[in-house]
N, C-alpha and C positions, 0 to 999 in steps of 0.2 A: 472658407466655410461660405456655405450658400453657392449655387453653383446654377442659381436665377440670373435674368439678363445680364444686372450689375458681372453678375458671376463670368459667366460666358462672352461679355464685353473685354474684362479684364484680360481672358485669358487670347480670343483674340489675341488683342490692342498688344501685349508681350507676351506671346509662347516662338516666335522667334526672335528673339531680344536677348542676346546672348549677357546682361544684367541680369536676370536673370529663369531661374529653372522651378519649376512646379513641381511639388513635391508629393502635394496632395491633394483631391476634395473631398468636403465633405456634402452632403447632402441626401436627401430622402426620399427622393428620385430611385428608379431601377435603373441601372449603370448604362443598360440600350438606350435607354427614354432618354439618358445627359446625351449619349452621343452621336442619340441622333438630334437632337437641337441645337448642340453646340455649330453642328454640321447644316442643320436647315431653319436659320429667325424668319420669323415671316415679321417683321419691321427689316432685319438686316440687308438677308439674304445668305444667299450659297457663301457657305464657305468654303474656298476653296482650294482644303486641302485636304492630305490621306488621312481620314480620323480611322484607328483601330481601337477594339474591347479585347483581351487580350486577359483573364486569369487578374480579373481584377485592376486591371491598370488598360489608364484611358494611352494610347499609344497614338500624338501629335510630331510629327517632322524625327527631330530630335528629343525631346520633350517621349516620356511614361512617366506617370502622375498615376500614384495608387486614389482607387474612390474608394471611400469608408462609409457607414452607412450613415445620413446626417445624428448631431446627436446635441448634447449640453457638453459644452467645452469644457468641463469637466467629465467628460464620458473622452474626448478622444485622449489616445498612448501619445501624449506630448513627448517623452522622452524617446518613442521610438521611430519619431520622424524630425529629430533635429531643423526644426526650422527659423530662417531666419526674422518672418516676415508674420503674422497669421493675418490679409483678410478677409474680417465679417461682416459679410456683403448682406447676408441674409432677412436684414434688418428685424429681427426679434429684439428687444427690449428688456433682457437679461437684465435675470434676478442681478444683488451684487455679491452674492455668492457666485452666481456663475461666473458674472466681472471677475472675484477675487481667482477664478479657476486660471484667469489669464492672466493676472498678472503676480501669478506665485511662477511664474514659465519662467526661462533667461528672455525669451522671443519679444518684440514688439510685437504689436494688433493693433490693428485699422480697421477699423470698426465703420458702418456707413450708419447707423443712430445714433443723430447725434444727444437723443433722449440722453444715451445709457448712463446707467450713474461710476462712477471712479473714475472719470473720464481724465487725463490729465489739460487736453488738450485741442482746442477745436482746429483744424488749421485752413485757410481757404486760398488755395491757393494764385497770388500778385495781391496779394492784401497783407499776411499775417508768415508767410513760411521765415520772413528770416527772425521770426523767436523764436523758433524751434528750439528742444532740445535735447543732448541726448539725452540725458535722464529719463524725457518718455516712455510712457509702457506702456500707453491705449492714447489712442488719438481718434480722430472719427474728421474727414474732408468737409463734412456739416451735408449741407442738400443739395443735388442743384438747382432748385432755385432761392435756397441762398447762399449758393455761391453768383450771382447774376449779384442779387440783392446787394451783399459786401460792396461787389465789383462798383457798379453804379455809382453806392454811395459814398465811395473814397473818389473816385473822380470828382462828381462829383462837388466833395466836401471840399479836394485839394485845390482845388480848382474858384467856386463859387461860396462856398463855406451853408450850409447843408442847416437849412433849422428848425425845418419839418418834413416827416417825406408818409405818403401810404402809396401801400401798393397792393397790387392785385394779379394773382399769377395766375393763369387760365394754362389749366393743367393737361394734358393727355390721361386718357384714367390708367387706373393699375394694376395692378392683379390681385389686387387683394377687391376690390368691389368685383357685383356679381354680373351674367350675362341680360340677364333677368330680374327682375323681380325679385325680395329673396327674404326672413327675415332675421334682416338684421338688427341689435340694438339700435343701431343707428342709423335715427327713416332715412334721415337723408342718402347715405351710404350705402341704404338696403333699395335702390336704391338700379333701375337697368343702364349700368354702363354705358353702353351704345347704343339710349335710347333717353338720355336728359345729359342737361349741362345742370351739374348738381354743385352747388355750395358746402363752401369744407372750410376745414382749418389750416395755420401753417402756423408755424415756430420759430419761421425767417424770422419776423423780426427780434420775437425775444435775442435769439440765436448772435444778430444781428447788433443788438445792442451791444448785447458783454464783448464785442473785437471792437464797437465802436463809442465807449461807456463817455463820450460826452455828446454821446446820441439819447442817453436814455431816458423811456417816457415822450422821446419827441417821434419815434417810430412805428407805425399800425399795421395791421398788412390781411389779405381773407384772398380767401381759394377759391379759381372752382372748377372742377376737374372736363372735362366735354370729352365727343364719340370720338377721339383721335389716337391711336397707336399709340403716336410719338410726335411729337416738336409740338412743343409750349415757350409760353414768352411768358416777360414778366409787361406788366403796368405799370409805371411808379410816379406818382405826382408830387416833387419837392417844392420846399417853399425856402428861396433863398438869400442869403445874408446881401447878394450882388446879383440882381437879374439879368442875364445874358441875354440875343439872339437869341432866334433858333438858327441863324450861321454859327454864331459863338459857339453854345454848346453841342453842334454839331460838330464844330472844330476837336473842341478841344476832348472831345473822342475820341477822334481821329487820328491823334497824336497820339490817343496812348492804344489804340490799336496798329499808327504801326514802330511805336518806338518801348516803352516801357513794360507793356504788356500784348505783346506782337503772340501768335500766337495762343493766348486765351483769351483776348479779344477779340472778337473782327468786328467789318465795319462797313454795309453796305446801303446805298443807294438802290438796289432797286429796291420794287414791290417783289415785294418777296412773303412766300403763307409756311404754315409752320412747315406743311411736308420738304421745301425747299433745306432744311436744316439738320433731316433725318441725317447720320453720320459726319456730323459737324464737329471736329475736334478740338475745338476752342469751349468757352466754359458757354458764352454768350455770343449774338452778333445783332451790332448791334442799325436799328432800322433808321435810316434817316429820316427817311419821308415819314416819320410819323413820331417828329419831335414840333409839339408844339408850346407856346403858349397864351396863360389862360391872366386875362383882364390885370395884365403887366406883373403877378406878381407870383404865378404858380407854371413852374415845367411840366411837363408830362412828355417823358422821356419813350419809345417798346424797344424793350430787348430782349432775340428771339435763341433758345438752342435747344436741340438734344439729349432730354431729360435721362441719360445713359450714357450717351455715349464720348464725347467731355467730359463727363464727370468720370469719368474710367481710366478719359487719360489722368485726369490729375491724380487720382487714387495710385497710379503707379508710376507718378511722378514724385509724386512726395513721398513711395515709398525709395527709389534715387536720392530725398535729396534727405535724409537721416541715415544716407549708406555711407553718401559725402562728408554724413558730419559726424558721423563713426570715424570715419578715416584721415578727420586732424589732430 
């Protein structure tokens, strides 16, 4: 459901995996345009695989995928599709009635909008995937920013004990922002995405507090959208029960990146910038050169992330985790 950047990333990542058969794509776009945008992505470049469109089917390798006109969940012929999993990457905040259209069907739904009603669980891979249940019907992988924040708080809390945290995400502009000043209700959001640094709200602290109940009321944050098409970072300042040195903090993250959270958490001592993480498959890349301590009381860490690619990989891994859960 929805073949925007996340939907196309998921398809690119999973089309040749024998574990996945893509049955259908529902999107408002014209079929020829969907084919074109799958082939040529302004951020991730050319999809070097033959793609054809024939009789309402998108053909890629051995996948033949039915294209449906975009619509509400209640308008999709689920009984005809017989899918096991729906990935709703529309970003739409559906009503409870529309969410019930998902819940009333036998398939499982993974929805990228973490504010959607009637969800059973929010899962951040590397943090709480062990809690998933075969009974879960509607799940969200949270957001790319929330994944970074949750992973960093997990590491710091387990190693040093988190007392309080304040985050700022410096985020690439998104598709709902205008290229030129426009008459939107939210005044800051109405300004040109490619000409301004734009303050924005973020729900990531609230979502993370739900995952770490002992941190309720202790995590806050804000966001800034900046004029880059991809590549974002989370700047996190924490007050800890046991304050490490810079070297100890870096070593702690490095150990997780090499062991428990390998392939989810990356680590670098290179002086990277935002474009260096485009196409990164990890949920975050820890920037060891950016770590600092103020007054012996506050630890600042910086983590970079491709705000679409790694997130899409985690969604496919989440699908696999539920499949394995059902096989037990």
